[in-house]
MIVO-205022 format. One record per residue (C-alpha): residue number from 1; residue in one letter; x, y, z. Coordinates in pm, whole numbers, plus 50000, padded with zeros to 5 digits. Each point is the difference from the previous one (the first is absolute). Last residue first. Layout:
// residues N
NODE   resi   resn       u       v       w
NODE    NUM      a       X       Y       Z
...
//
This chain:
// residues 469
NODE   resi   resn       u       v       w
NODE    469      x   73985   54615   18292
NODE    468      x   50143   49652   50028
NODE    467      x   50292   49868   49800
NODE    466      x   50072   49693   49796
NODE    465      x   50301   50003   49769
NODE    464      x   50010   49725   49739
NODE    463      x   50316   49812   49924
NODE    462      x   50176   49906   49678
NODE    461      x   50321   50173   50102
NODE    460      x   49948   50284   49749
NODE    459      x   49641   50033   50129
NODE    458      x   50128   50046   50354
NODE    457      x   50229   50279   49883
NODE    456      x   49711   50174   49822
NODE    455      x   49770   49971   50301
NODE    454      x   50269   50129   50232
NODE    453      x   50057   50305   49781
NODE    452      x   49629   50070   49964
NODE    451      x   49949   49973   50378
NODE    450      x   50291   50237   50066
NODE    449      x   49857   50253   49757
NODE    448      x   49661   49981   50169
NODE    447      x   50154   50059   50342
NODE    446      x   50193   50303   49872
NODE    445      x   49681   50153   49863
NODE    444      x   49818   49938   50328
NODE    443      x   50286   50157   50198
NODE    442      x   50010   50297   49763
NODE    441      x   49625   50063   50021
NODE    440      x   50002   49974   50377
NODE    439      x   50278   50256   50033
NODE    438      x   49812   50273   49813
NODE    437      x   49926   50092   49640
NODE    436      x   50171   50341   50029
NODE    435      x   49909   50239   49721
NODE    434      x   50267   50211   49829
NODE    433      x   49883   50258   49749
NODE    432      x   50094   49963   49634
NODE    431      x   50147   50290   49805
NODE    430      x   50157   49776   49734
NODE    429      x   50367   50101   50028
NODE    428      x   50009   50134   50356
NODE    427      x   49783   49728   50151
NODE    426      x   50166   49718   49806
NODE    425      x   50352   50110   50099
NODE    424      x   49901   50053   50364
NODE    423      x   49861   49643   50015
NODE    422      x   50317   49863   49844
NODE    421      x   50214   50191   50251
NODE    420      x   49796   49866   50292
NODE    419      x   50061   49642   49880
NODE    418      x   50372   50067   49965
NODE    417      x   49998   50135   50357
NODE    416      x   49821   49679   50097
NODE    415      x   50279   49789   49848
NODE    414      x   50272   50215   50161
NODE    413      x   49830   49981   50340
NODE    412      x   49955   49623   49964
NODE    411      x   50367   49957   49913
NODE    410      x   50115   50182   50313
NODE    409      x   49736   49845   50235
NODE    408      x   50038   49633   49923
NODE    407      x   49899   49808   49691
NODE    406      x   49713   49771   50105
NODE    405      x   49871   50170   50316
NODE    404      x   50063   50349   49859
NODE    403      x   49830   49910   49676
NODE    402      x   49688   49888   50186
NODE    401      x   50003   50313   50219
NODE    400      x   50044   50225   49697
NODE    399      x   49702   49845   49818
NODE    398      x   49776   50042   50302
NODE    397      x   50102   50367   50033
NODE    396      x   49952   50060   49628
NODE    395      x   49640   49877   50020
NODE    394      x   49932   50194   50318
NODE    393      x   50007   49947   50377
NODE    392      x   50336   50182   50032
NODE    391      x   50225   49868   50276
NODE    390      x   50309   49930   49787
NODE    389      x   49912   50257   49735
NODE    388      x   50235   50267   50146
NODE    387      x   50302   49820   49854
NODE    386      x   49877   50065   49647
NODE    385      x   50010   50376   50058
NODE    384      x   50366   49974   50099
NODE    383      x   50079   49811   49683
NODE    382      x   49798   50256   49800
NODE    381      x   50213   50282   50142
NODE    380      x   50318   49814   49906
NODE    379      x   49875   49962   49641
NODE    378      x   49915   50369   49979
NODE    377      x   50341   50098   50129
NODE    376      x   50186   49785   49748
NODE    375      x   50332   49910   50150
NODE    374      x   49938   49627   49985
NODE    373      x   50283   49779   50117
NODE    372      x   49964   49709   49759
NODE    371      x   49998   49651   50139
NODE    370      x   50104   49769   49722
NODE    369      x   49812   49678   49942
NODE    368      x   50176   49681   49907
NODE    367      x   50012   49703   49764
NODE    366      x   49669   50056   49825
NODE    365      x   49995   49744   49721
NODE    364      x   50013   50025   49620
NODE    363      x   50366   49895   49995
NODE    362      x   50091   50302   50212
NODE    361      x   49754   50253   50135
NODE    360      x   50087   50248   50277
NODE    359      x   49676   50152   50125
NODE    358      x   49946   50359   50099
NODE    357      x   49662   50010   50167
NODE    356      x   49779   50309   49952
NODE    355      x   49956   50275   50260
NODE    354      x   50277   50236   49891
NODE    353      x   49756   50284   49922
NODE    352      x   50098   49985   49633
NODE    351      x   49927   49627   49999
NODE    350      x   49648   50058   50130
NODE    349      x   49934   50261   49732
NODE    348      x   50135   49774   49726
NODE    347      x   49773   49720   50126
NODE    346      x   49707   50245   49991
NODE    345      x   50051   50027   49626
NODE    344      x   50142   50247   49747
NODE    343      x   50113   50252   50269
NODE    342      x   49995   50366   49897
NODE    341      x   49627   49959   49940
NODE    340      x   49968   49993   50378
NODE    339      x   49978   50378   50017
NODE    338      x   49931   50073   50369
NODE    337      x   50349   50094   50115
NODE    336      x   50288   49766   50077
NODE    335      x   50174   50141   50309
NODE    334      x   49764   50275   50118
NODE    333      x   49693   49783   49937
NODE    332      x   50142   49706   50192
NODE    331      x   50109   50219   50290
NODE    330      x   49659   50171   50013
NODE    329      x   49822   49664   50015
NODE    328      x   50225   49888   50284
NODE    327      x   49941   50322   50195
NODE    326      x   49623   49988   49937
NODE    325      x   49964   49650   50138
NODE    324      x   50012   49668   49818
NODE    323      x   49965   49673   50195
NODE    322      x   49667   49911   49844
NODE    321      x   49947   50193   49677
NODE    320      x   49751   50284   50050
NODE    319      x   50294   50235   50051
NODE    318      x   50063   49990   49625
NODE    317      x   49678   50192   49937
NODE    316      x   49983   50055   49627
NODE    315      x   49977   50308   49779
NODE    314      x   50377   50054   50011
NODE    313      x   50053   50371   50080
NODE    312      x   49663   50064   50172
NODE    311      x   50025   49672   50193
NODE    310      x   50347   50085   50128
NODE    309      x   49891   50351   50092
NODE    308      x   49705   49871   50202
NODE    307      x   50219   49751   50186
NODE    306      x   50257   50272   50078
NODE    305      x   49748   50211   50184
NODE    304      x   50173   50332   50057
NODE    303      x   50225   50188   50245
NODE    302      x   50062   49704   50231
NODE    301      x   50217   49786   49774
NODE    300      x   50007   49643   50137
NODE    299      x   50299   49915   50221
NODE    298      x   49817   49745   50213
NODE    297      x   49624   49954   49974
NODE    296      x   49729   50036   49741
NODE    295      x   49696   49781   50059
NODE    294      x   50018   49657   49847
NODE    293      x   49863   49786   50287
NODE    292      x   49698   50230   50037
NODE    291      x   49908   49979   49635
NODE    290      x   50034   50328   49802
NODE    289      x   49670   50120   49863
NODE    288      x   49934   49914   49634
NODE    287      x   50153   50225   49735
NODE    286      x   49769   50166   49750
NODE    285      x   50072   50345   50142
NODE    284      x   50368   49947   49911
NODE    283      x   49909   50048   49629
NODE    282      x   50232   49809   49769
NODE    281      x   50248   50056   49715
NODE    280      x   50106   50356   50086
NODE    279      x   50307   50117   49809
NODE    278      x   50285   50106   50224
NODE    277      x   50067   50362   50096
NODE    276      x   49808   49978   50330
NODE    275      x   50207   49695   50099
NODE    274      x   50310   50216   49978
NODE    273      x   49860   50251   50249
NODE    272      x   49927   49723   50249
NODE    271      x   50351   49855   49959
NODE    270      x   50154   50340   50058
NODE    269      x   49792   50041   50316
NODE    268      x   50094   49657   50123
NODE    267      x   50368   50071   49940
NODE    266      x   49969   50315   50214
NODE    265      x   49833   49797   50279
NODE    264      x   50287   49751   49988
NODE    263      x   50244   50291   50031
NODE    262      x   49819   50123   50310
NODE    261      x   50021   49653   50153
NODE    260      x   50367   49989   49912
NODE    259      x   50060   50321   50195
NODE    258      x   49809   49866   50299
NODE    257      x   50222   49692   50002
NODE    256      x   50314   50212   49971
NODE    255      x   49891   50214   50298
NODE    254      x   49931   49685   50204
NODE    253      x   50336   49855   49900
NODE    252      x   50182   50314   50108
NODE    251      x   49823   50021   50336
NODE    250      x   50053   49631   50079
NODE    249      x   50370   50026   49918
NODE    248      x   50030   50298   50235
NODE    247      x   49807   49812   50269
NODE    246      x   50253   49718   49954
NODE    245      x   50289   50236   50062
NODE    244      x   49829   50152   50305
NODE    243      x   49924   49667   50177
NODE    242      x   49657   49986   50157
NODE    241      x   50016   49669   50187
NODE    240      x   49650   49864   50010
NODE    239      x   49639   50024   50115
NODE    238      x   49762   50045   49711
NODE    237      x   49867   49641   50009
NODE    236      x   49846   50057   50346
NODE    235      x   49815   50308   49876
NODE    234      x   49856   49803   49707
NODE    233      x   49880   49725   50236
NODE    232      x   49842   50255   50239
NODE    231      x   49821   50173   49715
NODE    230      x   49846   49672   49891
NODE    229      x   50107   49813   49688
NODE    228      x   49721   49925   49755
NODE    227      x   50023   50314   49792
NODE    226      x   49680   50198   49937
NODE    225      x   50057   50262   50270
NODE    224      x   50300   50135   49806
NODE    223      x   50299   50040   50229
NODE    222      x   50124   50346   50092
NODE    221      x   49919   49941   50370
NODE    220      x   50282   49743   50001
NODE    219      x   50258   50277   49949
NODE    218      x   49877   50186   50307
NODE    217      x   50019   49679   50204
NODE    216      x   50344   49906   49871
NODE    215      x   50149   50340   50097
NODE    214      x   50294   50059   49759
NODE    213      x   49887   50292   49783
NODE    212      x   50291   50175   49828
NODE    211      x   49897   50107   49649
NODE    210      x   50103   49659   49857
NODE    209      x   49795   49809   50256
NODE    208      x   49685   50196   49911
NODE    207      x   50045   49928   49630
NODE    206      x   50056   49631   50078
NODE    205      x   49675   49983   50203
NODE    204      x   49793   50168   49727
NODE    203      x   50155   49784   49729
NODE    202      x   49931   49678   50190
NODE    201      x   49638   50089   50073
NODE    200      x   49923   50114   49646
NODE    199      x   50160   49698   49838
NODE    198      x   50367   49962   49899
NODE    197      x   50078   49833   50336
NODE    196      x   49794   49701   49894
NODE    195      x   49846   49727   50216
NODE    194      x   49992   50187   50331
NODE    193      x   50116   49869   50339
NODE    192      x   50292   49779   49897
NODE    191      x   50116   50262   49746
NODE    190      x   50032   50256   50283
NODE    189      x   50267   49793   50174
NODE    188      x   50229   50289   50093
NODE    187      x   50309   49800   50092
NODE    186      x   50228   50285   49881
NODE    185      x   50151   49765   49741
NODE    184      x   49643   49894   49913
NODE    183      x   49896   50358   49936
NODE    182      x   50301   50059   49772
NODE    181      x   49928   49681   49807
NODE    180      x   49633   50092   49956
NODE    179      x   50098   50339   49864
NODE    178      x   50244   49834   49757
NODE    177      x   49731   49757   49883
NODE    176      x   49749   50282   49951
NODE    175      x   50257   50192   49796
NODE    174      x   50051   49689   49786
NODE    173      x   49626   49991   49934
NODE    172      x   50011   50364   49887
NODE    171      x   50277   49916   49749
NODE    170      x   49795   49711   49858
NODE    169      x   49692   50224   49975
NODE    168      x   50207   50268   49825
NODE    167      x   50123   49742   49748
NODE    166      x   49642   49888   49936
NODE    165      x   49901   50360   49928
NODE    164      x   50287   50040   49755
NODE    163      x   49893   49678   49832
NODE    162      x   49642   50131   49972
NODE    161      x   50097   50340   49856
NODE    160      x   50237   49849   49742
NODE    159      x   49750   49727   49909
NODE    158      x   49731   50259   49935
NODE    157      x   50227   50189   49762
NODE    156      x   50098   49677   49822
NODE    155      x   49632   49906   49977
NODE    154      x   49924   50331   49825
NODE    153      x   50289   49939   49757
NODE    152      x   49898   49653   49881
NODE    151      x   50155   49690   50147
NODE    150      x   50345   49864   49911
NODE    149      x   50041   49626   49948
NODE    148      x   50339   49891   49875
NODE    147      x   50066   49945   49630
NODE    146      x   50117   49654   49911
NODE    145      x   50331   49945   49823
NODE    144      x   50079   49744   49729
NODE    143      x   49853   50203   49713
NODE    142      x   50291   49945   49759
NODE    141      x   50106   50363   50008
NODE    140      x   49950   50014   50376
NODE    139      x   50250   49724   50067
NODE    138      x   50263   50156   49768
NODE    137      x   49953   50351   50137
NODE    136      x   50023   49878   50358
NODE    135      x   50324   49823   49914
NODE    134      x   50135   50318   49845
NODE    133      x   49910   50197   50313
NODE    132      x   50174   49739   50217
NODE    131      x   50314   49977   49787
NODE    130      x   50062   50373   50037
NODE    129      x   49927   49992   50371
NODE    128      x   50253   49722   50055
NODE    127      x   49977   49634   50091
NODE    126      x   50282   49752   49965
NODE    125      x   49888   49647   49959
NODE    124      x   49698   49775   50046
NODE    123      x   49724   50069   49743
NODE    122      x   49775   50295   50068
NODE    121      x   49710   50021   50242
NODE    120      x   49719   50207   49849
NODE    119      x   49691   49832   50148
NODE    118      x   50122   50036   50358
NODE    117      x   50044   50374   49944
NODE    116      x   49624   50036   49948
NODE    115      x   49906   50216   49704
NODE    114      x   49875   50353   49958
NODE    113      x   49905   50019   49632
NODE    112      x   49964   50359   49876
NODE    111      x   49794   50089   49691
NODE    110      x   50141   50327   49874
NODE    109      x   49764   50295   49940
NODE    108      x   50230   50274   50123
NODE    107      x   49803   50029   50324
NODE    106      x   50062   49631   50063
NODE    105      x   50375   50054   49974
NODE    104      x   49990   50282   50257
NODE    103      x   49778   49807   50244
NODE    102      x   50207   49680   49976
NODE    101      x   50326   50185   50061
NODE    100      x   49857   50154   50319
NODE     99      x   49883   49656   50115
NODE     98      x   50312   49798   49908
NODE     97      x   50211   50109   50293
NODE     96      x   49745   49868   50254
NODE     95      x   50186   49677   50069
NODE     94      x   50106   49840   49671
NODE     93      x   49688   49892   49807
NODE     92      x   50201   49890   49698
NODE     91      x   49973   50174   49665
NODE     90      x   49844   49927   49662
NODE     89      x   49914   50272   49746
NODE     88      x   49752   49992   49713
NODE     87      x   49958   50235   49700
NODE     86      x   50353   50102   49906
NODE     85      x   50036   50209   49685
NODE     84      x   50361   50101   50070
NODE     83      x   49894   50365   50046
NODE     82      x   49739   49888   50252
NODE     81      x   50268   49816   50196
NODE     80      x   50237   50300   49986
NODE     79      x   49729   50239   50119
NODE     78      x   49912   49768   50290
NODE     77      x   50366   49980   50103
NODE     76      x   50032   50378   49982
NODE     75      x   49693   50030   50224
NODE     74      x   50161   49759   50250
NODE     73      x   50315   50211   50001
NODE     72      x   49801   50318   50066
NODE     71      x   49827   49827   50289
NODE     70      x   50324   49897   50161
NODE     69      x   50103   49632   50001
NODE     68      x   50274   50010   49744
NODE     67      x   50005   49837   49659
NODE     66      x   50218   49727   49850
NODE     65      x   49996   49881   49641
NODE     64      x   49989   49676   49807
NODE     63      x   49895   50008   49630
NODE     62      x   50270   50246   49895
NODE     61      x   49951   50030   49624
NODE     60      x   49624   49993   50056
NODE     59      x   49692   49797   49907
NODE     58      x   50177   49725   49804
NODE     57      x   50174   49872   50314
NODE     56      x   49673   49944   50190
NODE     55      x   49971   50218   50312
NODE     54      x   50181   49977   50334
NODE     53      x   49968   50240   50296
NODE     52      x   50219   50019   50310
NODE     51      x   49858   50211   50287
NODE     50      x   50213   50197   50241
NODE     49      x   50021   50102   50366
NODE     48      x   49750   49766   50168
NODE     47      x   49971   49737   49734
NODE     46      x   49760   49878   49731
NODE     45      x   50132   49773   49724
NODE     44      x   49787   50101   49703
NODE     43      x   49911   49784   49700
NODE     42      x   49854   50136   49675
NODE     41      x   49749   49869   49751
NODE     40      x   49897   50086   49645
NODE     39      x   49977   49642   49871
NODE     38      x   49775   49885   50290
NODE     37      x   49876   49648   49925
NODE     36      x   50299   49864   49808
NODE     35      x   49948   49627   49982
NODE     34      x   50158   49721   50200
NODE     33      x   49856   49657   49916
NODE     32      x   50312   49809   50105
NODE     31      x   50171   50133   49681
NODE     30      x   50096   49647   49892
NODE     29      x   49658   49909   49860
NODE     28      x   49750   49743   50118
NODE     27      x   49885   50184   50309
NODE     26      x   49910   49770   50292
NODE     25      x   49629   49947   50072
NODE     24      x   49990   49682   49788
NODE     23      x   50265   49850   50224
NODE     22      x   49779   50056   50304
NODE     21      x   49725   49788   49844
NODE     20      x   50245   49729   49910
NODE     19      x   50124   49993   50360
NODE     18      x   49645   49977   50132
NODE     17      x   49922   49713   49767
NODE     16      x   50310   49816   50121
NODE     15      x   49900   50060   50367
NODE     14      x   49653   49864   49928
NODE     13      x   50146   49676   49871
NODE     12      x   49954   49886   49641
NODE     11      x   49869   49650   49944
NODE     10      x   50212   49804   49757
NODE      9      x   49867   49941   49651
NODE      8      x   49905   49643   49904
NODE      7      x   50205   49891   49697
NODE      6      x   50237   49786   50204
NODE      5      x   49719   49844   50202
NODE      4      x   49812   49918   49682
NODE      3      x   50311   49841   49850
NODE      2      x   50034   49773   50299
NODE      1      x   50275   50017   50259
//
């Protein structure tokens, strides 16, 4: 080997450069870069009957104490924390036990961190409530815990009304299933003649059956003239074996269904009154007419125009987005609110909704992707909205069909739900209105991108791509 070859430096590989770059990111001292972020912190292990609280040792002679779950006990805990000079408190989001404690501590001026239990896993070994509150204190002191999202108070009130309404709708749907089961057991095939027994025709016939009417012809005369089935068909479907025990079940389920309908109407009234207390950001008179394919249907509140109230509260028309109806827009607003400044970027917003991928990275490569079971109600609503784009002749509809062909339906729905979330984020944060560019625009844009990609790849191979217009 010549002297020049010996003195010539060896070429560094990309992997070696990447390792050096990662080495520079590591802390150079032995403290692992841990710094005290919250010196006046406390950790609380929330339980059903008692709460264990830990404060720094120099703040009190007995730094770990236990308090009961009654309101007076929670007030004593707040007084003790204020007396110790505590400013921030960390506690796990255990069930609903933390909510009352959160309200009392927040009233005393303490900054409360509600953290995910998955982020506070302790080292393997014996676990006790005393160790848990001390572990929370340690993690929170060094700023290793992230505060969970909690919307403003007026959104919390709206979310309570809306979730209660959704629960009543679910209970009412179960009553319909039970009524249908009782009818089927009696071989009363009413569901094969009309599309929905919860409609005006179905409810009129069921009410007559409960009070004792059994003549199929008289029952068939209660049909609405607008339904497709003839009176003779409806009468034929109402012939069956009228068993007393099943008629009893039918009567109870019908009464329960009507009760839930009344409760839904009460929730609608409370929601309408709450909207009147919110600050107006838009004038509903500026809204364009509702397109025919987006008219309100299903379990939409009947006492007021929900679309007008949504626009008045947010200043933008979320229902203008393809695939979004008033129920989906209301669910998103009730779960996250309209203040997008709580999320630094749209990527944070998408991640909060559970619509971002969760990649496992090892050695700089993606070695797997975890499937997270999303419990976010707004994220689930956007997934359902994305599925309605399959036959939509719009920009988003064309994009969804392409993704569905390439990725499959489940992944395509999640990807399009992420796309809808980004559009919602931009509309609420910047006040932009959504304008659909159409299916033809998307197909032309996609065609141009494919041509550019093929041209670049042909150039890399020393070839020239020829194409006709």
